[in-house]
C-alpha positions in Angstrom: 34.7 -40.7 48.7 37.4 -38.8 46.7 39.0 -39.4 43.3 37.5 -41.8 40.7 34.0 -41.0 40.2 33.6 -39.4 43.8 33.5 -35.9 44.7 36.7 -34.2 45.0 37.4 -31.9 48.0 37.5 -28.4 46.5 38.8 -26.5 49.9 38.7 -26.8 53.6 37.2 -24.6 56.4 38.9 -25.2 59.5 40.0 -28.5 58.8 36.7 -29.5 57.2 36.8 -30.7 53.7 34.5 -29.2 51.5 33.6 -31.3 48.2 32.1 -30.6 44.9 28.8 -32.0 46.2 28.6 -29.2 48.8 29.7 -26.2 46.4 27.2 -27.4 43.8 24.5 -27.5 46.3 25.4 -24.1 47.5 25.2 -22.9 43.8 21.6 -24.8 43.1 20.4 -23.2 46.4 21.2 -19.6 45.4 20.2 -20.0 41.8 16.6 -21.3 43.1 16.4 -18.5 45.8 17.2 -16.0 43.1 14.6 -17.4 40.8 12.1 -17.5 43.9 12.8 -13.9 44.5 12.7 -12.5 41.1 9.5 -14.5 40.1 7.5 -13.2 42.8 8.7 -9.6 43.7 6.2 -8.0 41.5 3.2 -10.0 41.1 0.0 -8.9 39.2 -3.4 -10.0 38.9 -2.7 -11.3 35.1 0.4 -13.1 35.3 3.0 -12.9 32.7 6.7 -14.1 32.1 8.2 -15.8 35.4 5.2 -15.4 37.4 3.1 -17.3 34.9 5.5 -20.4 34.7 5.7 -19.9 38.5 2.2 -20.4 39.1 2.0 -23.1 36.4 4.3 -25.0 38.4 2.8 -24.4 42.0 -0.6 -25.6 40.2 1.2 -28.6 39.2 2.9 -29.3 42.5 -0.6 -28.9 44.4 -2.5 -30.9 42.0 -0.1 -33.7 42.2 0.2 -33.4 46.1 -3.7 -33.4 46.2 -4.2 -36.4 43.8 -1.6 -38.4 45.6 -2.3 -37.5 49.5 -5.8 -36.1 49.3 -7.2 -32.7 50.0 -6.9 -33.4 53.8 -2.8 -33.5 53.1 -2.6 -30.7 50.6 -0.2 -28.8 53.5 2.4 -31.3 52.3 2.5 -29.4 48.7 5.4 -26.8 49.8 7.7 -29.3 50.8 6.9 -31.9 48.1 7.4 -29.4 45.6 10.9 -28.0 47.1 12.0 -31.8 46.8 11.0 -32.1 43.5 12.4 -29.1 42.3 15.6 -29.4 44.2 16.3 -33.0 43.4 15.4 -32.4 39.7 17.9 -29.3 39.0 20.3 -31.3 41.0 19.9 -34.3 38.7 20.4 -32.3 35.9 23.5 -30.4 36.8 25.6 -32.6 34.7 24.1 -30.8 31.5 26.1 -27.5 32.6 29.2 -29.2 33.3 28.7 -29.8 37.3 28.9 -33.0 39.4 25.3 -33.7 40.2 25.0 -33.5 44.1 22.6 -36.6 44.1 25.8 -38.5 42.7 27.0 -38.5 46.1 25.4 -41.1 48.6 25.3 -38.5 51.3 23.0 -36.1 49.4 20.5 -38.9 48.8 20.8 -40.4 52.2 20.0 -36.9 53.8 17.2 -36.6 51.7 15.7 -40.1 52.4 16.2 -39.6 56.3 14.2 -36.5 56.0 11.4 -38.6 54.4 11.9 -41.1 56.9 11.6 -38.7 59.9 8.3 -37.1 58.4 6.8 -40.9 57.8 7.1 -41.7 61.3 6.2 -38.0 62.8 3.1 -37.5 60.8 2.2 -41.2 61.4 2.3 -41.1 65.2 0.9 -37.6 65.0 -2.1 -38.8 63.2 -2.9 -42.1 64.8 -1.5 -41.3 68.3 1.8 -42.4 69.5 0.6 -45.3 71.2 -1.3 -46.6 68.3 1.0 -46.1 65.9 3.7 -47.9 67.6 1.4 -50.8 68.3 0.9 -51.0 64.7 4.3 -52.6 64.6 3.0 -55.7 66.3 0.2 -56.3 63.6 -0.8 -58.7 62.9 1.0 -60.6 65.6 3.9 -59.6 68.0 6.3 -62.2 66.7 6.5 -59.8 63.5 7.6 -57.0 65.4 11.6 -57.3 64.3 10.4 -57.8 60.8 8.4 -54.6 60.9 10.8 -52.9 62.3 13.3 -54.0 59.7 11.1 -53.2 57.0 10.5 -49.3 58.1 14.4 -49.3 58.4 14.9 -50.4 55.1 13.1 -47.4 53.3 15.4 -44.7 53.6 18.1 -47.0 52.6 16.2 -48.2 49.3 15.0 -44.7 48.7 18.6 -43.5 49.0 20.3 -46.1 46.7 17.5 -45.9 44.0 18.5 -42.3 43.5 22.0 -42.6 44.0 22.2 -45.8 41.9 20.3 -44.3 39.0 22.3 -40.7 38.9 25.7 -42.2 39.4 25.3 -44.9 36.9 24.5 -42.3 34.4 27.5 -40.1 35.3 29.9 -43.1 35.0 28.5 -44.0 31.5 28.9 -40.4 30.3 32.2 -40.4 31.7 33.3 -43.6 29.8 31.6 -42.5 26.8 34.1 -39.3 26.9 36.7 -41.5 27.6 36.3 -43.6 24.8 35.4 -41.2 22.2 38.9 -39.3 23.3 40.5 -42.6 22.7 38.9 -43.2 19.3 40.2 -39.8 18.1 43.6 -40.7 18.9 43.4 -44.2 17.3 41.8 -42.9 14.2 43.2 -39.4 13.6 46.7 -40.0 15.3 45.7 -36.5 16.9 45.4 -35.8 20.7 42.4 -33.5 20.2 39.1 -35.0 21.1 37.2 -34.3 17.9 34.9 -37.1 18.6 33.6 -35.8 22.0 32.1 -32.3 20.4 28.4 -33.3 19.6 28.1 -37.0 19.9 27.6 -37.3 23.7 24.7 -34.9 23.4 22.2 -37.5 23.1 23.6 -39.4 26.2 23.3 -36.2 28.1 20.0 -35.6 27.2 18.9 -38.9 28.3 20.6 -39.5 31.5 21.0 -35.9 32.8 17.5 -34.3 31.7 15.0 -37.3 31.1 16.3 -39.5 33.6 17.0 -36.7 36.1 13.5 -35.3 36.1 12.0 -38.7 36.3 14.1 -39.8 39.1 13.0 -36.3 41.1 9.4 -37.4 40.1 9.5 -40.8 41.5 11.6 -40.0 44.8 8.9 -37.4 45.3 5.9 -39.9 44.8 7.3 -42.6 46.8 7.7 -40.0 49.9 4.3 -38.8 49.3 3.1 -42.6 49.2 5.0 -43.4 52.0 3.7 -40.5 54.4 0.3 -41.1 53.3 0.2 -44.7 54.4 1.6 -43.9 57.7 -1.1 -41.0 58.4 -4.0 -43.4 57.0 
């Protein structure tokens, strides 16, 4: 999608369009990789600075995974941690004047499809492929089509839940800026958008920071719950 509230094409590589979503995702990846390198390059027995913050973050993610999925599934913690951190940083990108990658349905669908694959892969691995597939016929065979449709709805609902919340906030913020710009012109008769300075800060804090972090937590929690159900 291009124009309007959709991501614009920044440049092309061999005729392939590269949008704001892709460039911002590259930037976020670079920041997270750089942080991981700097925070862990000189680890000490008594942590301090970035190492201390990182250890608190890792412990929190491990605790959340253990609480949601049980001790036997603690191996999912690295993926869940990566998911939470990436989605959270992507969601709050608007605070820094960037378009959130999660305001692009392609990003949210990519994340939900990964969750969908993990649900069924680890479900089949845990229960055995035949037993897992046979579960779709329960409680009786006639429900097979409905059970399949229900499973296919999972990635769709995950993708649109995250996308809808983030793009909705983006639209409200943009409309607020537009309204404040028009208000300045109407009341003061000048084209300098004075009312856009400071006033939108609270809106940014709610939609970009609070809602952004909350949505990353919800997405990761739903991923853990769905995988746990499939495994058990």
